[in-house]
C-alpha positions in Angstrom: 0.0 0.0 0.0 1.5 3.3 -1.0 1.5 6.3 1.4 -1.2 8.0 -0.7 -3.4 4.9 -0.5 -2.9 4.7 3.2 -3.8 8.4 3.7 -6.8 8.0 1.5 -8.0 4.9 3.3 -7.5 6.6 6.7 -9.4 9.7 5.6 -12.3 7.6 4.1 -12.5 5.5 7.3 -12.4 8.6 9.6 -14.8 10.5 7.4 -17.3 7.7 7.4 -17.2 7.3 11.1 -17.3 11.0 12.1 -19.7 12.4 9.6 -22.2 9.7 8.7 -22.4 7.3 11.6 -21.8 9.1 14.9 -25.3 10.6 15.0 -27.0 7.3 14.1 -25.0 5.4 16.7 -25.7 8.1 19.3 -29.4 8.0 18.6 -29.5 4.2 18.9 -27.6 4.3 22.2 -29.9 7.0 23.5 -33.0 5.0 22.5 -31.6 1.9 24.3 -30.7 3.8 27.4 -34.2 5.4 27.7 -35.5 1.8 28.3 -33.5 1.7 31.5 -34.9 4.9 32.9 -38.2 3.1 33.4 -36.6 0.5 35.7 -37.1 0.7 39.4 -34.6 3.0 41.1 -32.9 0.3 43.1 -32.3 -1.8 39.9 -31.0 1.2 38.0 -28.6 2.1 40.8 -27.5 -1.5 41.0 -26.5 -1.5 37.3 -24.7 1.8 37.7 -22.7 0.5 40.7 -21.7 -2.6 38.6 -20.4 -0.7 35.6 -23.5 -1.5 33.5 -23.5 -5.3 33.8 -25.6 -6.9 36.5 -28.5 -9.2 37.3 -30.9 -9.3 40.2 -33.6 -11.8 41.3 -36.2 -9.8 39.4 -34.2 -8.9 36.3 -32.0 -11.2 34.3 -28.4 -10.3 33.2 -28.2 -7.2 31.2 -25.0 -5.6 29.9 -25.6 -2.0 29.2 -22.3 -1.5 27.6 -22.9 -4.2 25.0 -26.4 -2.8 24.3 -25.1 0.8 23.9 -22.7 -0.2 21.2 -24.6 -2.9 19.5 -25.5 -0.8 16.4 -21.9 0.5 16.0 -20.5 -3.0 16.6 -22.8 -4.6 13.9 -22.0 -1.9 11.4 -18.3 -2.0 12.0 -18.0 -5.8 11.9 -17.8 -5.8 8.1 -15.2 -2.9 8.0 -13.2 -4.6 10.7 -13.2 -7.9 8.7 -11.8 -5.9 5.7 -9.1 -4.4 7.9 -8.2 -7.9 9.3 -8.1 -9.4 5.8 -5.9 -6.5 4.6 -3.3 -6.7 7.4 -1.5 -9.7 6.0 -1.3 -8.1 2.6 0.0 -4.8 4.1 2.6 -6.6 6.2 3.7 -8.8 3.2 4.2 -5.6 1.1 6.1 -4.0 3.9 8.3 -7.1 4.4 9.0 -7.2 0.7 9.9 -3.5 0.6 12.2 -4.0 3.6 13.9 -7.0 2.0 14.6 -5.0 -1.2 16.1 -2.2 0.9 18.2 -4.5 3.0 19.5 -6.4 -0.1 20.4 -3.0 -1.6 22.2 -2.1 1.6 24.0 -5.4 1.7 25.1 -5.1 -1.9 26.3 -1.6 -1.3 28.3 -2.6 1.8 29.7 -5.7 0.0 30.8 -3.4 -2.9 32.5 -1.0 -0.6 34.2 -3.9 1.3 35.4 -5.4 -2.0 36.7 -2.1 -3.2 38.5 -1.6 0.1 39.9 -5.2 -0.1 41.0 -4.6 -3.7 42.8 -1.4 -2.7 44.5 -3.1 0.3 45.5 -6.1 -1.9 46.9 -3.7 -4.5 48.9 -1.8 -1.9 50.3 -5.0 -0.5 51.2 -6.2 -4.0 53.0 -2.9 -4.7 54.9 -3.1 -1.4 56.0 -6.6 -2.2 57.1 -5.6 -5.7 59.0 -2.6 -4.3 60.6 -4.7 -1.7 61.8 -7.2 -4.3 62.7 -4.7 -6.9 64.6 -2.2 -4.9 64.8 1.4 -6.1 63.2 0.5 -9.5 59.7 1.4 -8.4 60.6 3.9 -5.8 59.1 4.0 -2.3 55.4 3.7 -1.5 55.3 7.3 -0.4 56.1 8.5 -3.9 53.2 6.8 -5.6 
């Protein structure tokens, strides 16, 4: 995924959530919560004290948190599946890009090392030739 594609996807995702869905999800949550205002005060208080998840002898288990987000969760499930399916593809592309860059770096370093080795070998060879030839080739400092 290119940087432009990533920015576009992020913008579309954020835009969808902020502009189109927030009001709908808020209305659904408000509608759901209005049902609880009709409960007896002691039951309502009990749920508040238990972070929205509780049961009593007269009322079965209710999870306010799950009920508040049900509409959002259902609508986001498909988008989340898309994200989960795309993650392996994105990581594979990232891994491939990293491999290419690392191979380039390796080749570059090997080339520099080979050049350095060749220079060192040439200097050793010249030193050997000079040592055997005497003043014919002159000293190393003159080259």
